[in-house]
C-alpha positions in Angstrom: 0.0 0.0 0.0 1.3 3.5 -0.8 0.3 7.0 0.2 0.0 9.8 -2.3 0.9 13.2 -0.7 -0.6 16.0 -2.8 -0.1 19.6 -1.8 -2.7 21.8 -3.5 -2.7 25.6 -3.6 -6.2 27.1 -4.3 -6.8 30.5 -5.8 -7.1 33.0 -2.9 -10.7 33.7 -2.1 -12.0 30.5 -3.6 -11.4 28.2 -0.6 -15.1 27.9 0.4 -16.1 27.0 -3.2 -13.3 24.4 -3.3 -14.4 22.9 0.0 -18.0 22.8 -1.1 -17.1 20.9 -4.4 -14.5 18.6 -2.8 -17.0 15.9 -1.7 -18.0 15.5 -5.4 -14.4 15.0 -6.4 -14.0 12.5 -3.5 -17.0 10.6 -4.8 -15.3 10.3 -8.2 -11.8 9.2 -7.0 -13.3 6.7 -4.6 -14.5 4.7 -7.7 -10.9 4.1 -8.9 -9.4 0.7 -8.9 -7.0 0.4 -6.0 -8.3 3.4 -4.1 -8.3 2.8 -0.3 -9.1 6.2 1.3 -8.6 9.9 1.3 -8.0 12.5 3.9 -7.9 16.3 3.3 -6.4 18.9 5.6 -6.3 22.7 5.4 -3.1 24.5 6.1 -3.2 26.7 9.2 -0.6 29.2 8.1 -1.7 29.4 4.4 -5.4 29.1 4.3 -5.5 28.5 0.6 -3.2 25.4 0.8 -4.5 21.9 1.3 -2.9 18.5 1.9 -4.4 15.4 0.4 -3.3 12.0 1.7 -4.7 9.3 -0.6 -3.9 5.7 0.0 -3.7 3.3 -3.0 -3.2 -0.4 -3.2 -0.2 0.1 -5.6 1.7 3.0 -7.1 0.4 1.9 -10.5 -3.2 2.1 -9.3 -2.6 5.9 -9.0 -0.1 6.7 -11.7 -1.5 4.5 -14.5 -4.9 3.2 -13.5 -6.4 6.5 -12.2 -4.3 9.1 -14.0 -5.0 7.5 -17.4 -8.7 7.1 -16.8 -11.9 9.0 -17.5 -12.3 9.3 -13.7 -9.1 11.4 -13.5 -10.6 13.7 -16.2 -13.8 14.0 -14.2 -11.8 14.6 -10.9 -9.8 17.4 -12.5 -12.9 19.0 -14.0 -14.3 19.4 -10.6 -11.3 20.6 -8.6 -8.8 21.7 -11.3 -10.5 25.1 -11.9 -9.7 26.1 -8.3 -5.9 25.4 -8.5 -3.6 28.4 -8.3 -0.7 26.2 -9.5 -0.2 22.5 -10.3 -0.3 20.2 -7.3 2.9 18.9 -5.9 2.6 15.1 -5.7 4.8 12.6 -4.0 4.3 8.9 -3.1 5.4 7.2 0.1 5.5 3.6 1.4 5.2 2.6 5.1 8.4 1.2 6.7 
């Protein structure tokens, strides 16, 4: 199992809209093969920055299965318009 760490910066002033739409995006990604769970946190110091921790069964479930699917297109259509810059994404494995 791996954890995707995605740091997302939202356009200033659009945080409430993003938070209102996020459950729709979560409903989309949760349909992806290999998806385990997702947690979102809002930065305390920079209120327009969010941390997504998404667990996948395998790295390929995220990088190939989801990223190359229609679900990814739908996910990005929901939350992408709020991005101030591209997300910073890394993957981690438990020791």
